[in-house]
N, C-alpha and C positions, 0 to 999 in steps of 0.2 A: 508436421507434414505441411508442405507448401502447396500453393494452388497448382504448381507445375505437376504435382503428384496426385492431384485430385481437387475437385471443387465441392464445397459443402452442398449436400443434397437439397436443402431448402433454397439455396441460391439458384441451383440448376432448375428446380421446379418453378421458381418465380420468373426466371428469365425465359422459361418455355411458355409463360402466359397462364400458369395455373392460378396465380393470385399473389398477394403480398407475401413477403418472407414469413411474417407472423402467421398468416393463414396456412402456408405450406408447413410450418412447424407443427401446427395443430393437426394437420392431416397425418404427418409422420407420427406424432404422439398417439393418435387414435388408431394406429396400425393400418392405415388405409393405403400405404405406399409399399410397393415391392421393388427391389432392385435385383435383376437377374434371377427372378423367381423366389427371392427370399424377402420376407416381410421385415421392414426396418422400423425401429422405434427410436433410434438414437439420433438426436439433432446434429451431432458432430460428424455423422457419416459422410465420407468423401467419395466421390465417384468421378469417373471419366465420362463426360457427357457425349463423347464421340463413340464410346463403346458400350456403355451401360444400357440395359433394356429396363426401362422404368415404367411401372404401371401405377395408376391412381384409381382406386375403386374398380380394379379389373380392366381398366382401359389404358392402352399404351400412351405414353407421352413422348413425343418426338423431341429429342434434346440436341440433335445434330444441327448446328447453326446454319449449315449450308443447304438444308433440305427445304424445298418449297412445295406448296400444295395450293392449287387454285381450281376454280370452276369457271366455265365460260358458257354463255348461252350462244351457241353457234347459229347464225342466221341461215335461213334457207338460201341455197345457191352458192354456199361457201364449201370448199372441199375440206375434209377433216385431216389435213396434213399441215405441218409447220411451214411448208413452202410448196409451190407448184411449178413444175418445169414448163407447163403450158400457159403460164401467166394468169391463171384464174385466181380469184380471191381465195385466200386460205386463212387458217387460224393465225398465221404470222401477222396478218393485217390488223388483228385485234389484240394481240398480246403486247403489252407495254411494260415488260419487266426485262432487266438485263440478263437474267439467268437463262441458260439453255434448258428448255423444257421439252418434254415429249407428251403426246396425247395418250390417254388411256382408252384404247379402243377407238372405234370410228362411228360416224353417222353418215348415211348416204348424203350426197350433195343436196338432194331435195328434202332432206329431213332436218328439222331444226331442233335445238334444245341442248340439254346438259352434256358437256364433255369435261372430264377431269384432266388437269395438266399437272405434271410433277417432274421432279428429277430423281424420285425415289424408285429405282428400278425394281426392287423386290416387291414393293407394294403394288406397283403397276402390273407386274407379271401375275401376281395372285388375283388381282381384280379382274383380269381378262381371261384367266385360265378356266376352262369349263369345270374342272374338278372342284373348284371352290364354290360354284353355284351362286354367284352374286346376282341378286335380282335387279332387273332393270324395268322401269315402268314407262309406258308410252301413252300419249293421248292421240287417238287416231280419229279422223273424220271419215265417215262412210255414209252412203246413202241408204236410207231405210225404205220401207219398214223392215225391221229385223225380227226373226222368229224368237220366241221365248227361250227356246233351247239352244240358242247360239253359244252362250257361255258354256253350257254343258258339253257341246260338241268340241269347242276349242280346248277345254280342259281335258277331254278324253283323248284328243290328239288326232292329227290327220297325217297322211303320208305324202311327203313332198318328193321331188325327184332325187334328193340326196338323203332321204331317210325320214323317219317319223319326227314330228314336231308337235308341241302342245303349249298352251298357255298355262301358267301357274295360277293366275287370277284374271278375272274378266268382269267388268260391270259397265252398264250404260251410265255415262257421266252427265250427258245433257242431250236434249232432243228438241229441235225446232223444225216442225214440218218433216220433210224427208231428210233433213240434215241431222245426223246422229253422231255425237261424240262418245267414243268408247274408251275406257281405260283398260289397258292390257299389260300384264306383267309376265316376263319370262326370265329364265335364269341362263339362257344360252345366247350366243352372239353370232350365229351364222349370218352370212351376207343377206341383206334384205329380208330377214326372217319374219318381221312383223307384216310387211307388205305381202310376202308370199303366203303366209299363214291365212290372212284375211281374204286374200284373193281366192285361195283354194276352197274356202267355204262360201264363195259367191259374193264377197263384199270388198271390191277393190278400194284401196285407200286413196282418198283425195288429198289429205294433208296429214302430216305426221310430226310429232314432237316428242322427244324424250324428256320426261319431267322428273325422274328419279334414277339415281345410280346407287344401288345399295342403300345405305342410310342417308345419302345426300339428296336433298330436294332442291329443285330449280327455284321454287318460290317466285318472288317478284323480280328476279334478275332480268333486265331488259335484253333483247337480242343485241349481240355485238358487244356486250360488256362482260367483264370478268371481275372476280373478287377472290381474295385469299380465303381459304377454309379456316374455320375457327379451330382452336385446340381441341374442342369437344368433337367436332366433325372428323378431324384427323384420327382421333382416338377411336371413333366409331368405325371408320374405314379399316383400321388395323384389326379391330375386334371382329369385323365381318369376315376377315380372311385368316383368322387365327394367329395373328402376330401380337 
């Protein structure tokens, strides 16, 4: 069989960034690799990297060479689109790769933080569709003092003008005088949902940043910069949406 009819599985895994070919052979031999749902033990297995669905230790490995996955720390005052007809600063001003990408969800112009960029339409769809319930975590600055039961009230839910809303998790992150930083996690993405939720319980947001999108964390990425996701991070995103 020629490479035109398939590529050796260990080579595909190595080129996807899993490790050296020797390491990939060990993974195959240990039964930790599946192809299209079937566990593979044979080193000589050949696959089509454009079509095969490959998992290592239960996490999908993206083997399509044209697929791209990035994260960007959107600065405050930048619109969450790849271009803006009104001439405002947009994500396009910070993206320095040749591929055509689209953003996964949006952030308000006044909200900074983590946005995912990709050309993987199926993954992007699942990450933003409410039925998959992907968690998003925000750091919000509000003015205290705040009551002890605020987290309980937010987790119980409030009624907004477009229906009920609630936080999945809530905690006080830091407090200096009346300045309180709270961490709030939700699995929905209605417009301005974090700001509206906190305002409804009497604590308008002063500043807001998204610090996590599913398993992906913003970390120390500086505002206005982007980086490629690791193989591990891409696999965790796939796992989060059942791919």
